[in-house]
C-alpha positions as CSV (number, residue, x, y, z in Angstrom):
1,M,33.5,235.9,-86.9
2,S,35.3,236.5,-83.6
3,I,39.0,236.0,-83.4
4,N,39.9,233.5,-80.6
5,K,43.2,233.8,-78.7
6,E,45.1,231.1,-77.1
7,Y,45.7,231.3,-73.3
8,S,47.5,229.2,-70.7
9,L,45.3,227.8,-68.0
10,V,47.9,228.3,-65.3
11,N,49.6,231.6,-66.5
12,D,46.5,233.5,-67.7
13,L,43.3,232.4,-66.1
14,G,43.7,233.1,-62.4
15,F,45.3,229.8,-61.3
16,L,45.8,229.8,-57.5
17,K,48.5,228.1,-55.6
18,T,47.7,226.2,-52.4
19,G,47.7,228.2,-49.2
20,V,45.2,229.6,-46.6
21,S,45.5,232.9,-44.8
22,K,45.0,232.9,-41.0
23,F,41.3,232.8,-40.1
24,H,39.6,233.0,-36.7
25,N,36.3,231.2,-37.2
26,T,35.6,227.7,-38.3
27,K,35.1,226.6,-41.9
28,K,33.6,223.5,-43.5
29,Y,36.1,221.3,-45.3
30,Y,35.4,219.4,-48.5
31,A,37.8,216.7,-49.8
32,T,37.5,215.1,-53.2
33,G,35.5,212.3,-51.6
34,S,33.0,214.8,-50.4
35,I,31.7,215.4,-53.9
36,K,29.2,212.8,-55.2
37,G,27.5,214.2,-58.3
38,E,25.5,217.2,-57.2
39,T,25.8,216.3,-53.5
40,F,28.4,218.1,-51.3
41,S,29.1,216.5,-47.9
42,P,31.7,218.3,-45.8
43,E,34.3,216.1,-44.1
44,G,34.1,218.2,-41.0
45,E,34.4,221.8,-39.7
46,Y,37.7,223.2,-38.6
47,N,39.5,226.3,-37.3
48,Y,42.8,227.4,-38.7
49,D,45.0,225.4,-36.3
50,N,43.3,222.0,-36.2
51,R,42.5,221.7,-39.9
52,P,44.0,218.7,-41.8
53,S,47.1,219.7,-43.9
54,R,45.2,219.0,-47.1
55,A,42.5,221.5,-46.2
56,N,44.7,224.2,-47.8
57,R,42.4,225.9,-50.3
58,D,40.1,228.8,-49.3
59,V,37.4,229.4,-52.0
60,K,35.3,232.4,-53.0
61,E,32.1,232.7,-55.0
62,G,32.9,232.5,-58.7
63,D,36.0,230.3,-58.3
64,V,36.2,227.2,-60.4
65,L,37.8,223.9,-59.1
66,Q,38.5,220.6,-60.7
67,A,39.9,217.3,-59.2
68,R,43.5,216.5,-60.0
69,M,43.1,212.7,-60.0
70,M,43.2,210.7,-63.2
71,N,39.8,209.6,-64.7
72,T,38.0,211.9,-62.3
73,N,35.6,214.7,-63.2
74,K,34.6,216.7,-60.1
75,V,34.4,220.2,-61.5
76,I,32.9,222.8,-59.2
77,L,31.7,226.4,-59.7
78,I,31.7,227.9,-56.2
79,D,28.4,229.5,-55.3
80,K,27.2,231.6,-52.3
81,K,26.6,228.5,-50.2
82,L,30.2,227.2,-50.6
83,D,31.8,230.7,-50.4
84,G,34.5,230.8,-47.7
85,S,34.8,227.0,-47.4
86,L,38.0,225.0,-47.2
87,F,38.8,222.6,-50.0
88,S,41.4,219.9,-50.4
89,T,44.7,220.2,-52.3
90,G,43.3,217.3,-54.3
91,F,41.7,220.1,-56.4
92,F,43.3,222.8,-58.6
93,Q,41.7,226.2,-58.4
94,F,41.0,229.2,-60.6
95,R,39.8,232.7,-59.8
96,P,38.9,233.7,-63.4
97,P,39.8,237.3,-64.5
98,K,36.6,239.0,-65.5
99,E,38.1,240.7,-68.5
100,L,39.0,237.3,-70.1
101,V,36.6,234.5,-69.2
102,I,33.2,234.0,-67.7
103,P,33.5,231.5,-64.7
104,K,30.7,229.3,-66.1
105,F,32.5,229.1,-69.5
106,L,35.6,227.9,-67.7
107,Y,33.5,225.5,-65.7
108,Y,32.1,224.0,-68.9
109,F,35.6,223.8,-70.4
110,L,37.1,222.0,-67.4
111,S,34.2,219.4,-67.6
112,S,34.7,218.8,-71.4
113,K,36.0,215.6,-72.9
114,F,38.8,217.6,-74.5
115,F,40.1,218.8,-71.2
116,L,39.6,215.6,-69.3
117,D,41.4,213.5,-71.9
118,K,44.2,216.0,-71.9
119,K,44.4,216.0,-68.1
120,N,44.4,212.2,-68.0
121,S,47.3,212.0,-70.5
122,L,49.4,214.3,-68.3
123,C,48.7,212.5,-65.0
124,G,51.5,210.8,-63.2
125,G,52.4,209.3,-59.8
126,A,53.3,205.9,-58.4
127,T,50.1,205.2,-56.4
128,Q,47.2,207.5,-57.3
129,K,47.8,209.2,-60.6
130,A,47.1,212.9,-60.7
131,I,48.1,216.0,-62.7
132,N,50.6,218.4,-61.1
133,D,51.0,222.1,-61.6
134,A,53.9,221.7,-64.1
135,N,51.8,219.5,-66.4
136,L,48.7,221.6,-66.0
137,K,50.7,224.5,-67.5
138,K,50.9,222.5,-70.7
139,I,47.2,222.8,-71.3
140,K,46.0,225.7,-73.4
141,I,42.5,227.1,-74.0
142,F,41.2,229.2,-76.9
143,L,38.8,231.8,-75.7
144,P,36.2,233.5,-77.8
145,S,35.0,237.0,-77.0
146,L,33.0,237.5,-73.8
147,P,29.7,238.0,-75.7
148,E,30.4,234.7,-77.5
149,Q,31.2,233.0,-74.3
150,Q,27.9,234.2,-72.8
151,R,26.0,232.9,-75.8
152,I,27.6,229.5,-75.5
153,V,26.9,229.4,-71.7
154,A,23.3,230.4,-72.2
155,K,22.8,227.8,-74.9
156,L,24.4,225.0,-72.8
157,D,22.4,226.0,-69.7
158,T,19.1,225.8,-71.7
159,V,19.9,222.5,-73.4
160,F,21.3,220.9,-70.3
161,A,18.2,221.9,-68.3
162,E,16.1,219.9,-70.8
163,I,18.4,216.9,-70.6
164,D,18.5,217.2,-66.8
165,K,14.7,216.6,-66.6
166,P,14.9,212.9,-67.6
167,I,18.0,212.5,-65.6
168,A,16.1,213.8,-62.5
169,T,13.2,211.5,-63.3
170,T,15.5,208.5,-63.6
171,E,17.3,209.3,-60.3
172,K,13.9,209.8,-58.6
173,N,12.8,206.4,-59.8
174,T,16.0,204.8,-58.5
175,V,15.5,206.4,-55.1
176,N,11.9,205.2,-55.0
177,L,13.0,201.7,-55.9
178,K,15.6,201.8,-53.2
179,L,13.0,202.8,-50.6
180,A,10.6,200.0,-51.8
181,L,13.2,197.3,-51.5
182,G,14.4,198.8,-48.2
183,E,10.9,198.4,-46.9
184,I,10.9,194.7,-47.9
185,I,14.1,194.2,-46.0
186,S,12.6,196.0,-43.0
187,K,9.6,193.7,-43.0
188,K,12.0,190.7,-43.2
189,I,14.0,191.9,-40.2
190,K,10.8,192.5,-38.2
191,E,9.8,188.9,-39.0
192,I,13.2,187.7,-37.6
193,S,12.9,189.9,-34.5
194,L,9.5,188.6,-33.5
195,K,10.9,185.1,-33.2
196,A,14.6,185.6,-32.1
197,E,16.4,186.4,-28.9
198,M,17.5,190.0,-29.1
199,K,20.8,191.4,-27.7
200,N,22.1,195.0,-27.7
201,L,25.0,195.7,-30.1
202,G,27.0,196.8,-27.1
203,D,26.9,193.2,-25.7
204,I,28.2,191.6,-28.9
205,A,30.7,194.2,-30.1
206,E,33.5,196.5,-29.0
207,F,33.6,200.1,-30.2
208,K,36.3,202.5,-30.8
209,N,36.2,206.1,-32.2
210,G,38.6,207.1,-34.9
211,I,41.0,210.0,-34.3
212,N,42.0,213.0,-36.3
213,F,45.4,212.4,-37.8
214,R,47.8,215.2,-38.6
215,K,49.5,214.7,-41.9
216,S,53.0,215.5,-43.0
217,L,55.3,215.1,-46.0
218,N,57.4,212.5,-44.1
219,G,56.3,209.5,-42.2
220,T,54.5,206.2,-42.6
221,P,52.1,205.7,-45.5
222,V,48.7,204.5,-44.4
223,K,45.2,204.1,-45.8
224,I,42.5,206.1,-43.9
225,L,38.9,205.1,-44.2
226,G,36.8,208.3,-44.0
227,V,33.3,209.5,-44.6
228,G,34.0,210.0,-48.3
229,D,34.4,206.2,-48.7
230,F,30.9,205.4,-47.6
231,Q,28.8,204.5,-50.6
232,S,25.7,202.5,-51.0
233,N,27.7,199.4,-51.6
234,F,27.9,196.7,-48.9
235,Y,31.6,196.4,-48.6
236,A,34.3,199.0,-48.1
237,P,35.8,200.1,-51.4
238,C,39.3,199.6,-50.1
239,D,41.2,201.0,-53.1
240,C,39.4,204.3,-52.7
241,F,40.8,205.0,-49.2
242,E,42.9,208.1,-49.0
243,T,46.6,207.4,-48.7
244,V,48.5,209.8,-46.5
245,L,51.8,210.1,-44.7
246,L,51.4,210.3,-40.9
247,D,53.8,212.3,-38.7
248,G,56.6,210.2,-37.5
249,D,55.6,210.5,-33.8
250,I,52.1,209.1,-34.5
251,R,51.6,205.4,-34.0
252,I,48.6,203.5,-35.3
253,D,47.3,201.7,-32.2
254,D,44.2,200.4,-33.9
255,E,44.0,199.1,-37.5
256,I,40.9,198.1,-39.4
257,M,40.5,194.4,-39.8
258,D,38.5,192.2,-42.1
259,G,35.0,191.8,-40.5
260,D,35.0,195.2,-38.8
261,I,31.9,197.3,-39.2
262,V,32.5,201.1,-39.5
263,F,29.9,203.8,-38.9
264,V,29.8,207.5,-40.0
265,R,29.9,209.3,-36.6
266,S,29.6,212.9,-37.7
267,N,29.2,214.8,-41.0
268,G,27.7,218.0,-42.5
269,N,25.2,215.8,-44.4
270,K,23.1,214.3,-41.6
271,E,21.7,211.7,-43.9
272,L,25.1,210.0,-43.8
273,I,25.3,209.8,-40.0
274,G,24.8,206.2,-38.8
275,R,25.6,204.7,-42.2
276,S,27.5,201.5,-41.8
277,M,29.8,199.5,-43.9
278,L,31.5,196.0,-43.6
279,V,35.2,195.9,-44.3
280,R,36.4,192.9,-46.3
281,N,39.5,191.9,-48.3
282,L,41.9,194.5,-46.9
283,Q,45.2,194.6,-48.7
284,H,46.8,197.6,-47.0
285,K,47.5,198.9,-43.5
286,T,44.3,200.8,-42.8
287,T,42.9,202.9,-40.0
288,F,39.8,205.1,-39.7
289,S,39.2,208.8,-39.4
290,G,37.8,210.8,-36.5
291,F,34.5,211.0,-38.2
292,T,33.8,207.3,-37.9
293,I,33.3,204.6,-35.2
294,R,34.5,201.1,-35.6
295,A,32.6,198.1,-34.2
296,R,34.3,194.7,-33.8
297,L,32.2,191.7,-33.0
298,N,33.3,189.7,-30.0
299,N,30.8,186.9,-30.6
300,K,32.4,184.3,-32.9
301,E,29.0,182.8,-33.7
302,L,27.7,185.9,-35.4
303,L,28.3,186.5,-39.1
304,P,29.5,190.1,-39.7
305,E,27.5,190.0,-43.0
306,F,24.3,189.2,-41.1
307,V,24.9,191.9,-38.5
308,T,25.7,194.5,-41.1
309,H,22.5,193.8,-43.1
310,I,20.6,194.5,-39.8
311,L,22.5,197.7,-39.2
312,K,21.9,199.0,-42.7
313,S,18.2,198.6,-42.3
314,E,15.6,201.4,-41.9
315,N,14.7,199.8,-38.6
316,V,18.0,200.7,-37.1
317,R,17.9,204.1,-38.7
318,R,14.7,204.7,-36.8
319,Q,16.3,203.5,-33.6
320,L,19.2,206.0,-34.0
321,I,16.8,208.9,-34.8
322,E,14.7,208.2,-31.7
323,G,17.8,207.7,-29.5
324,G,19.2,210.9,-30.9
325,N,16.2,213.0,-29.8
326,G,14.5,213.2,-33.2
327,L,15.5,214.1,-36.7
328,N,18.2,216.6,-35.6
329,I,20.8,213.9,-34.7
330,S,24.1,215.6,-35.4
331,S,26.5,213.1,-34.2
332,L,26.6,209.3,-33.5
333,N,28.1,208.1,-30.3
334,Q,28.9,204.7,-28.7
335,N,25.9,205.0,-26.3
336,L,23.5,205.2,-29.2
337,L,25.1,202.3,-31.0
338,S,25.3,200.1,-27.9
339,V,21.5,199.9,-27.5
340,I,20.7,198.8,-31.1
341,E,19.0,195.5,-30.9
342,I,20.4,192.6,-33.0
343,P,18.5,189.3,-33.4
344,I,20.6,186.3,-32.3
345,L,20.2,183.3,-34.6
346,D,22.1,180.1,-35.1
347,L,24.8,180.1,-37.9
348,R,22.7,178.3,-40.5
349,E,19.7,180.6,-40.0
350,Q,22.1,183.6,-40.3
351,Q,23.4,182.2,-43.6
352,D,19.9,181.7,-44.9
353,W,18.9,185.2,-44.1
354,V,22.1,186.6,-45.6
355,R,21.2,184.9,-48.9
356,I,17.7,186.4,-48.8
357,F,19.0,189.9,-48.1
358,E,21.6,189.5,-50.9
359,K,19.0,188.3,-53.3
360,I,16.9,191.4,-52.6
361,E,20.0,193.7,-53.0
362,D,21.0,191.9,-56.2
363,S,17.6,192.7,-57.6
364,R,18.0,196.3,-56.6
365,D,21.5,196.5,-58.1
366,N,20.3,195.0,-61.4
367,L,17.6,197.6,-61.7
368,K,20.1,200.3,-60.6
369,S,22.4,199.1,-63.4
370,I,19.7,199.7,-66.0
371,S,19.1,203.2,-64.6
372,F,22.8,203.8,-64.6
373,K,23.1,202.9,-68.3
374,K,20.3,205.3,-69.1
375,L,22.0,208.1,-67.1
376,Q,25.3,207.3,-68.9
377,N,23.6,207.8,-72.3
378,L,22.1,211.1,-71.2
379,E,25.4,212.3,-69.8
380,A,27.1,211.2,-73.1
381,L,24.6,213.4,-74.9
382,K,25.5,216.3,-72.7
383,S,29.2,215.7,-73.4
384,A,28.7,215.6,-77.1
385,I,26.7,218.9,-77.1
386,L,29.3,220.5,-74.8
387,T,32.2,219.5,-77.2
388,Q,30.3,220.8,-80.2
389,E,29.6,224.2,-78.7
390,L,33.1,224.7,-77.4
391,Q,34.6,223.7,-80.7
392,S,32.2,226.1,-82.5
393,G,33.3,228.9,-80.1
394,A,36.9,228.2,-80.9
395,A,36.4,228.1,-84.6
């Protein structure tokens, strides 16, 4: 039986403080909101001087990162594709010493229930609770020998690959369902458009691009709606907006208001470009990042919910692709948005169509909920196996 030794995560396993050395090219930047499961969508690409202040981690292949926030599991093992990228200070980072720990073993440990529960118990903060470096130092890890680590990693890789097959099937079925229901909505919108008067979005809305805010330790707290907040949900998840402190000399000239529609303007993941979201029930002063465009309706007779359903349709996606010279659209602009055609109906008809769209989306959400529960059960199985193997390695 191997003898396991206790180590400090921070003191012994290559913990890296924040800080980026001067670089002369541009680098893709990933915030915590950039990570959605296995999908990585950069917030933008920056040089050393214009990068956001939170873009203060420079990663290398083999590094292991995990999100600091409470109740958040966004563990990352940096591969060749992510090598050299910038990451947010919302992550803590390790460069594992080869003589002590295999990076994939540390990756598995940082995603384990044991670690996540310990991290959550040590999180603090007045607004968004997160673990700081001082509390991270309190977490210990028992490491088996390198051969034993390799055995555990190989077993987990094999078992997880088998569990990932039904996970992939469930996710594929969910996507196919979304496409099928999206096609139903597209047909409904075509039905409306054949009978209604059509107007360009530029005639019924005012646009404004977001700006890139510099951040500091002192200044005015503000919520910023960024690309990472755009989910498949209809309304903006206001509590998820990143809270930052703006420099004292920056004034917010344009705040987000209820009823505004916000679009993804640019992003490393081109599938997100043009995605729209309706803002409702704002409770905080909120503005929008330089990677988004805000549209504010100037026609009081139009329901923002109706217009947003039209804008979220595949019909509009096709308009944007065609206007953007094909599938290689890399950035949305106001000219592209201004020529999107919106059907003009009376208020009662709009309300009727909103109910139809919402009924279709409710059906989609109910079926997605069933798929989500199935995925939760499969992930719980992975967690149980992970805990068992790590405990056996520490025995």
